C-alpha positions as CSV (number, residue, x, y, z in Angstrom):
1,M,40.3,51.7,108.1
2,R,40.0,55.8,108.2
3,C,42.4,58.8,108.8
4,R,41.1,59.5,112.3
5,S,43.4,63.2,112.4
6,F,45.8,65.0,111.2
7,C,48.1,66.3,113.9
8,W,47.9,70.3,112.8
9,P,50.4,71.7,110.5
10,I,53.6,72.9,111.8
11,A,56.0,75.5,110.3
12,C,59.5,75.9,111.4
13,G,62.1,78.3,109.9
14,A,65.2,78.9,111.6
15,F,68.4,80.5,110.5
16,S,67.1,80.0,107.1
17,S,64.6,81.1,104.5
18,N,63.4,77.7,104.1
19,F,60.7,76.8,106.2
20,R,59.6,73.0,107.0
21,V,56.0,72.5,107.1
22,R,55.2,68.9,108.6
23,A,51.9,67.1,109.5
24,T,51.1,63.5,111.5
25,V,48.1,61.4,110.1
26,T,46.8,58.3,112.3
27,I,44.8,55.9,110.9
28,Q,42.4,53.6,112.8
29,D,40.6,50.6,112.3
30,A,36.3,50.5,112.5
31,S,37.4,49.7,115.7
32,H,38.8,53.0,116.6
33,V,41.8,51.2,117.2
34,A,45.0,52.2,115.7
35,V,46.3,50.4,113.0
36,P,50.5,49.8,112.8
37,A,52.3,49.0,109.6
38,A,49.8,50.9,107.0
39,S,51.0,52.3,104.0
40,V,49.8,56.1,103.9
41,T,49.9,58.2,100.6
42,V,49.7,62.2,101.4
43,N,49.7,64.8,98.7
44,I,51.2,68.0,99.6
45,T,49.7,70.8,97.7
46,L,52.7,73.8,98.3
47,P,52.0,77.6,97.5
48,N,52.7,77.5,94.0
49,A,50.4,74.8,93.2
50,S,52.6,72.2,93.0
51,V,52.0,68.9,94.4
52,V,54.8,67.0,96.2
53,T,53.4,62.5,96.9
54,Q,54.6,61.0,99.7
55,T,54.0,57.4,101.1
56,R,55.2,56.4,105.1
57,T,54.1,53.7,107.2
58,T,52.4,54.0,110.4
59,N,54.1,52.7,113.5
60,T,52.6,51.0,116.7
61,N,50.7,54.4,117.6
62,G,49.4,54.1,114.1
63,S,50.5,57.8,113.0
64,A,53.1,58.7,110.3
65,N,54.9,61.8,110.0
66,F,55.1,63.8,106.9
67,S,56.8,66.9,105.7
68,V,58.2,68.9,102.9
69,T,60.9,72.1,103.0
70,S,60.4,75.1,101.0
71,S,61.1,78.7,100.7
72,Q,57.5,79.6,99.8
73,T,55.3,81.6,101.6
74,G,51.2,80.9,101.2
75,T,48.7,77.7,102.1
76,Y,50.1,74.0,102.4
77,T,47.9,71.3,102.3
78,F,48.0,68.2,103.1
79,T,45.4,65.3,102.0
80,V,45.3,61.6,102.5
81,T,45.1,60.0,99.1
82,I,45.6,56.7,99.8
83,V,45.5,54.0,102.7
84,T,46.9,50.5,102.3
85,K,47.1,47.0,105.0
86,A,46.3,43.6,104.1
87,G,43.0,42.3,105.4
88,L,41.4,45.7,106.1
89,T,40.4,48.3,103.5
90,Y,40.3,52.1,103.3
91,D,36.7,54.1,103.6
92,P,37.5,57.7,102.7
93,A,34.1,58.4,103.6
94,A,34.8,57.2,106.8
95,N,37.5,59.9,107.4
96,V,37.1,62.2,110.7
97,E,39.3,64.5,108.3
98,T,41.0,64.2,105.1
99,S,43.1,66.7,104.7
100,A,44.5,69.9,106.8
101,S,46.3,73.3,106.0
102,I,48.5,75.7,107.1
103,I,49.5,79.2,105.9
104,V,53.0,80.0,106.2
105,Q,53.7,84.1,106.3
């Protein structure tokens, strides 16, 4: 298995001083087929260097959504750290993307 892509992170903020920063990760097998029901763990590094760890399960399209709400401006980085699914092996070296960042101003 590999991380095929990040849907570029998005920052949303309306009517408050908080931002919701989110990203979608897509997981594929070695044949480039989406992997549903895989467990994906992502570290989200906030502008103050603190890290939020989240684990999600991929949907039928092999995608999992991650988000964090914060009032901090600066760079948010989403990094895939672990992918598991029975019968498959995660190969980080095969990733098309391992992390993605967005700057919130």
